[in-house]
N, C-alpha and C positions, 0 to 999 in steps of 0.2 A: 418422487418426493412431494409432499404435501404442500399445500400453499402456507401453512404455518412454518414450514422448515424453509421456503423461499422467502418469506418474510423476514425471518430470523437471518438469514445468511445475508441478504441486501442490507438489512439493518445494521449488522455486524461492520459490513463493508462501509457503509455510510458513515459510522461513527470513526473508523479508521481515518478514512479520507478528511473528515472536519478535522480529526485530532492532529493529522500530518500538516493541515493548513495552519495549526495553532489556534483554532478557534473554539470558543466555549459556545454552547447553545444560546445563550444570549447575544453573543457576537453575532452569529448567524442572523438572528431575529433582529437586530439593529441594521446590519449592513442590507437585509432584505426589505427594509421597510416594514416590517411585521408579516410580509407574504409568508414568511416561515417561521411560525410561532416556536418557542422553545420548546413547548409542551407538546405539540404536534411531531416536532422533529424528533424529539427525545422517543416519542412513541413508535415513530418509523425506525430510528436505531435499535429499540429494544423487540422489535419484530412484531410489537402488538397492534400495527395498523399496515395495512399496505399501501404503498406509494405508487401514485398513477404515474403513466408516462409522461405526461405534461408537468407535473410536479418535478419528477425525476429530472427533465430537461431543464427547467429552471433552477434548480439546484446545482446540476452541473455549470450552466451559465453563471452563476455566482461564485462557484468555487473555480471557474476558468479552467475547466477542464472538458475534454471532449466527452460525448454523452456515454460512450462505450465504456469508459472509465468509471463510469458510476456503477456499473453493474461488477459483481465478486468475481474473479477468475474461478476457472474450475479449479477444484481442490486436487489433491492428488490421484492420478489415476490407477487403472487397475495394476499397473506395475509396481506401485508403491513411490512414484516417482516423488520428491520433494517439492513442495509447492513454491512459487515465486516469492521472492523478497523484496522489502522495500529498506533501501540503505542510506544513511545520511551520510552525505556526501563530507560533511564538513569533520565530523567524529572520523571518518574513514581516513582522511587525508592525514590527520594528525597521529595515525595508528604506527608505531613503532616497529610491530613483530613482522618477520618476512612474510606470514601468510597474509597480514592485514595489508602490507604493499603490493602482495600479487594480484589481491582483489581490488585494491585501488586503482592499478593500471588497467586491469580489466573494465573497471567501471568508467575511466577516463576514455578507454577506446569506444565504450558504448556511446558515452555522451558526444564523442566526435562523431560517430556514425549517425547518430540520432540529430546531429546539430542543436544540441542541446546542453547549453551552460549556466542556464537561468534556474533551475529547479534545486532546491535543496536536496531534495528526496529523489532517488533513482530506484526504478523497480527493475529486477532483473526477473527472467523467466526460469520454470522450473529446470530447463535445458540446461540454462546458463549454470545454475546451481550444481547441477550435477559435473558440468565440465571444471568450475571453478574448484569441487571438490576434488576431482582428479588432479587439477592442478597443483593443490596443496596437499596431495597425498592422505586425503580425508574420505570418509564417508560422507553423503549430502547431510544425515544427522547431525554428524561431528562437525561439519562445516557451519551449520546453524547455532551449534553450542558455541562454537569458536567466535563466531560473530557477536553472538550475545555476550560472551564474555569481554570483547573487544569493545562493546557497548555500541557498536556501530549500525545496528539496526533499528529503523524506523516503524513506529506501530502506529 
């Protein structure tokens, strides 16, 4: 993997995190007292510029996330496993479909296990995607399509 590929993957992940927090580039600039200029953060997110570990740690603090959350998860493995997903808890709880309710019960169990009831978005690992797909009698790809149809994925 080239440095350009790494910058692109990290940038895409940073953009997803910022959007999950409901922040614009200007919001981040303002809340960081201009430590992170919108134009520079945008360049990081587009993969045009590499972000240093120190700056990444500062952004993690600003987003109130652990540093390891700032790095993108590994993509699908050699076995073609589905990547992990981010799910919007509020929309998931409103789902009336049987499959949506199964996913909601699973996510509630995860929240309980993690003692994390404050986040609006819950991330599930690729292994969880496979297990959930089996529980609702679908392939991982079909499960992702279903979650998109239910509009419960957080991007």
